[in-house]
N, C-alpha and C positions, 0 to 999 in steps of 0.2 A: 632909660629902662622903662619909663612910663610908655613910651611909644611901642616898644617891643612887647610889653604886657598887653597893651590894648590890641595890637595887631594879633596877638596869640589867642585872645578872647574872642575876636571877631572871626578868626579862622575856625575856632571850635564852635562858635555859633553856626557858622555855616556848615560844618560837618555835622552838627546835631539836626539842623533843618533838613540836611540831605538824608539823614537816617530817618527822621520822621516822614519824609515823602516815601521812603522805600517801605517803611512799615504800613502806610496807608494803601500803597500799591499792593502789598501782600495780603493785606485784610480783604481788599477787592478781589484779588485772586483766589483767596480761600472761600470767600462768599460764592464766586463763580464756579469754583470747584464742588461745592456743596450742592448747588443747583445742578450741575452736571450729574453729579452721583445720584441725586433724586431722580432725574429724568432717566437715568440709566436703570435704576431699579424699577421705575414705572414701565419702561420698555420691556425689562425682564419680565414682570408681572403679566403685562399684556402678551407676551410671547407665549409664557406659560399657559395662560388661559386660552389663547388660541390653540396651542397644541392639545390641551384637554378637549376643547370643543371639537378638533379634527379627530380625536381618538373616539368621541361619542358618536361622531358622524360615520367614521370608519365601521363602528361597531353596529350602528344601525343599518348601514349598507350591507353589511355581511349577514345581519339577521334577515333583511328583506330579501337578499339574494337567496338565502337558504329556503325562505318560505316560497319565493318564486320557483324555485327548483322542486320543492315538494308539489306545488300546484301543477307544475308542467308533468310531472311523474303521475299524478292523478288523472290529468287529462289524457295522457298517453294511455294510461290503463283503460279508462273509460272508452276511448277510440278503439283500442284493441279488443275490448270486450264487445263493441258495437259492430266491429268488421269480422267477428268469428263467422266462419261458414257454418250454415246450418246443414246437417249431415242428413237429415230426413227430408224426402221430397215435399214440396210445397202441396202437390196434388197427388193423392194416392189413386191408383187406378181403380175403377169402379169395382173390379172383382176383389180387391183388398178391402175397400172402404165399408162394404156392408156384408162382407163374410160370404157372399154368394160366388159361386163359380162363374167365369165370364162366359159367354156364349161359345167363344173360340176355344175355350179350355178343353183339352182332351182331344182336340182335332190336330190332325197332323199339319205342319207347316206348309206343306205343298198344297194342302186343300184351302188354306187361308189366303195364300198368295204371298206371304211374308217369307223373307230369308231367315235363316236360323238365328241370326243375332238382332234382328230388328224388333223394336218395341212398338212401333206405329208404322203406319204406311208412309211409303216414300214421298218426300216433299217435292213439290215443283220448284225448280230454280229460275229466277228471272235475273239476268245479269250477275251481280256478285250478291244479290240479296236472296234469302230464302223466302219464299211467299209465306205471308202469314207469321212470320218471326221476325220482328224488327230488332230484337235483341241480338241476333246473329251479326247484325251491322255494327253495333257499338262494342260488341265483346263482353257485354254484361247478361248475366242470366235474367230470366223473367222474375219480377217480384223484387229485384234488388236496385239500389241506387248507387 
């Protein structure tokens, strides 16, 4: 029986040694798991920080876009105001500018040589241009750009 008892003790020692190895492996796994959990928490924090930063940048983008749109509106308004057509002539006829009647006022149209709707003598035409009036080539009226 002594031999059976020694054999039984040896088997139990081996079994305990195996349990101790399993426990050590589990401790290592637990430590690894804790490290991984910490890394996961750090990654989540970084993700949340990145999302917050993206939100701030998006807000700045929308604010800047709104300011740009406002400035574009101001620019369009200025351009519109600068291109409004002046309704009064740039040069008033002499008869209107000093209050005196013109020399041809009161004369019959046939006496002055002008047609009923003409406001100045007929122009000489050279090719497609009107002599003395380069603005007729460009389509722009005098004094405008």
